[in-house]
C-alpha positions as CSV (number, residue, x, y, z in Angstrom):
1,M,-47.8,-17.2,-23.3
2,A,-50.5,-17.1,-20.7
3,K,-51.0,-13.8,-18.9
4,G,-51.0,-14.0,-15.2
5,P,-50.9,-11.6,-12.3
6,P,-48.0,-9.1,-12.6
7,I,-44.9,-9.9,-10.7
8,R,-43.3,-7.1,-8.7
9,L,-39.6,-7.1,-8.9
10,K,-37.6,-5.7,-6.0
11,A,-34.3,-4.1,-6.5
12,V,-31.8,-3.0,-3.9
13,I,-29.5,-0.2,-5.0
14,Y,-26.4,0.6,-2.9
15,S,-24.8,3.9,-3.3
16,L,-22.8,6.4,-1.3
17,S,-24.3,9.8,-0.5
18,P,-22.3,12.7,-1.9
19,F,-22.6,14.2,1.6
20,E,-21.1,11.3,3.4
21,Q,-17.7,12.3,4.8
22,K,-16.6,9.1,6.6
23,V,-16.3,6.7,3.7
24,M,-12.6,5.8,4.3
25,S,-12.2,7.1,7.9
26,G,-11.1,3.6,9.1
27,L,-8.1,3.6,6.8
28,W,-6.5,6.7,8.2
29,K,-7.7,6.2,11.8
30,D,-4.8,5.7,14.2
31,L,-2.3,5.3,11.3
32,P,0.9,5.9,13.3
33,H,0.0,3.2,15.8
34,K,-0.8,0.8,12.9
35,V,2.5,1.5,11.2
36,E,4.4,1.1,14.5
37,K,2.7,-2.2,15.2
38,K,3.5,-3.5,11.7
39,I,7.2,-2.6,12.2
40,T,7.5,-4.1,15.7
41,D,5.7,-7.3,14.7
42,N,7.8,-7.7,11.5
43,W,11.2,-6.1,12.4
44,L,13.2,-9.3,11.6
45,N,11.6,-9.6,8.2
46,A,12.2,-5.8,7.6
47,I,15.9,-6.3,8.4
48,F,16.3,-9.2,6.1
49,F,14.5,-7.2,3.3
50,L,16.2,-3.8,3.8
51,T,19.8,-4.9,4.4
52,P,20.4,-6.4,1.0
53,L,18.5,-3.5,-0.6
54,I,20.6,-0.8,1.1
55,G,23.8,-2.8,0.7
56,T,23.3,-3.2,-3.0
57,T,22.5,0.5,-3.4
58,M,25.5,1.6,-1.4
59,Y,27.7,-0.8,-3.5
60,A,26.4,0.6,-6.7
61,K,26.9,4.2,-5.7
62,N,30.4,3.5,-4.5
63,F,31.3,1.6,-7.7
64,K,29.9,4.4,-9.8
65,E,32.0,7.0,-7.9
66,Q,35.2,4.9,-8.1
67,E,34.6,4.5,-11.9
68,K,34.3,8.3,-12.2
69,L,37.5,8.8,-10.2
70,S,39.5,6.0,-11.9
71,H,40.5,8.0,-15.0
72,R,42.1,10.8,-12.9
73,Y,45.2,8.9,-11.8
């Protein structure tokens, strides 16, 4: 191989400083408002998701309680 002029390689290294305190500040900034907006924008979807979930849970608890009480009479 022919020797030519040396080629300088440039590398960019990205890292976080251990002293940086605001790495994820945007995630927690104004969290209550973000949650409220998600709920108000999607309240209909939340109802259709939570109603069967809560209804099934209540049915299962009631069934289990009736099963426990059925042997008493």
